[in-house]
Structure formats: C-alpha cells, structure tokens
C-alpha positions as CSV (number, residue, x, y, z in Angstrom):
1,V,-14.5,-22.2,-38.2
2,G,-12.7,-25.1,-36.7
3,G,-11.1,-28.1,-38.4
4,S,-14.3,-30.1,-38.4
5,G,-16.2,-27.4,-40.2
6,V,-18.2,-26.4,-37.0
7,A,-18.2,-22.7,-36.1
8,L,-16.2,-22.0,-32.9
9,N,-17.9,-20.0,-30.3
10,F,-15.1,-18.6,-28.2
11,T,-17.3,-17.1,-25.6
12,Q,-18.9,-20.5,-24.9
13,M,-15.4,-22.1,-25.0
14,Y,-14.1,-19.6,-22.4
15,Q,-17.2,-20.2,-20.2
16,D,-16.8,-24.0,-20.4
17,A,-13.1,-23.9,-19.5
18,D,-11.6,-23.7,-16.1
19,F,-8.2,-22.5,-17.2
20,C,-6.9,-20.6,-20.2
21,L,-3.2,-20.7,-20.9
22,V,-1.5,-17.4,-21.4
23,L,1.8,-17.7,-23.3
24,A,4.2,-15.1,-24.0
25,G,4.3,-13.7,-27.6
26,H,6.1,-10.8,-29.0
27,L,5.2,-8.6,-26.1
28,H,5.2,-9.9,-22.6
29,D,1.8,-8.7,-21.5
30,L,-1.6,-9.9,-21.4
31,T,-3.6,-9.8,-24.6
32,K,-7.2,-9.0,-25.5
33,R,-7.8,-12.8,-25.7
34,C,-6.8,-13.1,-22.1
35,Y,-9.2,-10.4,-21.0
36,D,-11.9,-12.0,-23.1
37,A,-11.3,-15.4,-21.5
38,M,-11.3,-13.8,-17.9
39,A,-14.4,-11.9,-18.6
40,Q,-16.2,-15.3,-19.0
41,G,-14.7,-16.7,-15.8
42,C,-11.7,-18.6,-17.3
43,L,-8.9,-18.4,-14.9
44,P,-5.5,-17.4,-16.5
45,V,-2.4,-19.7,-16.2
46,V,0.6,-17.5,-17.2
47,I,3.4,-19.5,-18.5
48,T,6.8,-18.0,-19.1
49,K,10.4,-19.3,-19.5
50,A,12.9,-18.8,-16.9
51,R,14.2,-15.4,-16.8
52,F,11.2,-13.9,-18.4
53,W,8.1,-12.3,-16.9
54,M,4.5,-11.4,-18.0
55,A,3.4,-7.9,-17.2
56,V,0.1,-7.6,-15.6
57,P,-2.0,-4.4,-15.2
58,F,-2.6,-3.0,-11.8
59,S,-0.3,-5.4,-10.0
60,A,0.1,-2.7,-7.4
61,H,-3.6,-3.0,-6.5
62,N,-5.3,-6.2,-7.6
63,Q,-4.5,-9.5,-6.0
64,W,-3.6,-11.5,-9.1
65,Q,-2.5,-14.6,-7.1
66,T,-6.1,-15.0,-5.8
67,F,-7.3,-16.1,-9.2
68,A,-4.4,-16.4,-11.6
69,T,-1.6,-19.0,-11.8
70,F,2.0,-17.9,-12.7
71,R,4.6,-20.5,-13.6
72,K,8.0,-20.4,-15.0
73,V,8.7,-23.5,-17.0
74,P,12.4,-24.2,-18.2
75,T,11.7,-27.5,-19.8
76,K,8.9,-29.5,-21.5
77,D,8.8,-31.8,-18.6
78,K,8.0,-29.0,-16.2
79,L,5.3,-27.8,-18.6
80,R,3.7,-31.2,-18.6
81,D,3.8,-31.1,-14.8
82,V,1.9,-27.8,-14.9
83,L,-0.7,-29.3,-17.2
84,R,-1.0,-32.4,-15.1
85,H,-1.7,-30.2,-12.1
86,L,-4.3,-28.2,-13.9
87,L,-6.1,-31.6,-15.0
88,T,-6.0,-32.8,-11.5
89,L,-7.4,-29.5,-10.2
90,H,-10.2,-29.6,-12.8
91,A,-11.0,-33.2,-11.7
92,E,-10.6,-32.8,-7.8
93,G,-10.5,-29.1,-7.1
94,Q,-13.8,-27.4,-8.1
95,D,-14.3,-25.8,-4.8
96,E,-10.8,-24.0,-5.3
97,I,-11.7,-23.2,-8.8
98,R,-15.0,-21.6,-7.7
99,T,-13.1,-19.6,-5.0
100,R,-10.6,-18.3,-7.7
101,R,-13.6,-17.4,-10.0
102,L,-15.2,-15.5,-7.1
103,A,-11.9,-13.6,-6.5
104,L,-11.6,-12.8,-10.3
105,S,-15.2,-11.5,-10.4
106,N,-14.4,-9.2,-7.4
107,A,-11.3,-7.6,-9.0
108,H,-13.2,-4.4,-9.5
109,G,-11.5,-2.1,-11.9
110,L,-9.7,-4.8,-13.8
111,F,-12.2,-4.7,-16.5
112,A,-13.4,-1.4,-17.8
113,S,-16.1,-0.5,-20.5
114,H,-16.3,2.8,-22.4
115,D,-20.0,2.1,-22.6
116,P,-21.7,4.1,-19.8
117,D,-24.3,1.4,-19.4
118,G,-21.7,-1.4,-19.6
119,C,-20.2,-0.8,-16.2
120,S,-21.4,0.5,-12.8
121,L,-20.2,3.8,-11.3
122,E,-18.4,1.7,-8.7
123,E,-16.6,-0.2,-11.4
124,S,-15.9,3.1,-13.3
125,H,-14.3,4.6,-10.2
126,A,-12.5,1.4,-9.3
127,F,-10.8,1.5,-12.8
128,R,-9.7,5.1,-12.3
129,D,-8.4,4.4,-8.8
130,N,-6.4,1.3,-10.0
131,L,-5.0,3.4,-13.0
132,L,-3.8,6.1,-10.6
133,Q,-2.3,3.7,-8.1
134,E,-0.5,1.8,-11.0
135,L,1.0,5.0,-12.3
136,A,2.1,6.1,-8.8
137,A,3.7,2.7,-8.3
138,R,5.5,2.8,-11.5
139,Q,6.7,6.4,-10.9
140,Q,8.3,5.1,-7.7
141,V,10.1,2.3,-9.6
142,W,11.2,4.2,-12.7
143,P,14.2,6.1,-11.1
144,H,15.7,2.9,-9.8
145,M,15.5,1.1,-13.2
146,R,18.6,0.4,-15.2
147,S,18.3,-0.7,-18.8
148,G,21.6,-2.3,-18.8
149,W,20.4,-5.4,-16.9
150,L,18.3,-6.3,-20.1
151,F,21.6,-7.1,-22.0
152,E,23.7,-8.7,-19.3
C-alpha cells in the first residue's frame, strides 16, 4: 500500500515505466526486482559509483548494451545529468526505447522458468547454453584474478 492508501501494483508500474533504476546494495549484482521489472519491459539503468561495478549474468553471451544503460556517477550533479537524459529520452526517444525493448525481449535465456509450461523449449535450451558459456568464460578469468586488488 502506498502513502496515499492506494494498493501499489508493481507489475503495472513496471509496464508503465520506460526505465527502472538499478542501484548497488549490499551485493553488487542484479536483484529479483530488476528481473521482475525487465520481464515487464522496463529497461534497466544500472547506476554505480566510480570504482564500483554491477555484476550482470551471462555477460559473455547477452548483449546487455542493446537494452540496458550503465553509468558510473561520482557526484550528485552527474546523477542529475543521467536522470535528465532519461527524461529527455522518454519525451523524445520512444523509437529508441522500442528498439531497446525489442532487444530485451530477444535476450533468450536471460529469463528462465522452472515451470515446464512457462518457457518454450528454445528458451530452456538458450538458458542452459548461456549458463554453460558464462561458466566457461569465468573459468578462463579465474586463474588471472588477484584478490589483492580489492584492498589497494
């Protein structure tokens, strides 16, 4: 229930919004809220501070830049600039927004359902393939990672 006593319908809110801000929390990865929003066509805008990042799944396979926006904002003024840009895009860039939503809807394997009736065989196979490709990409990187850089 919102502040006005009216029940909030998040599904409808996500469907009505062009963009959904994704801010870093305790963990620097996408949350269920972000997936709920993307499932309704809400385009993620990932905001982090300088020197931080947000982990996204299947980055080795999916073209996140085709539907998501990633911005590092070191100051409140830079955050305001990002928000102004999104407002301008909402007002003047609906063709671009439609193109991004189409790219999001074509990101097969990004969303998976354990309900056998909830996703097609193609989507199920795409999820499996994405998962295997992501694990292979991480295996290639792991030997080269140093934990010391975290504390420099």
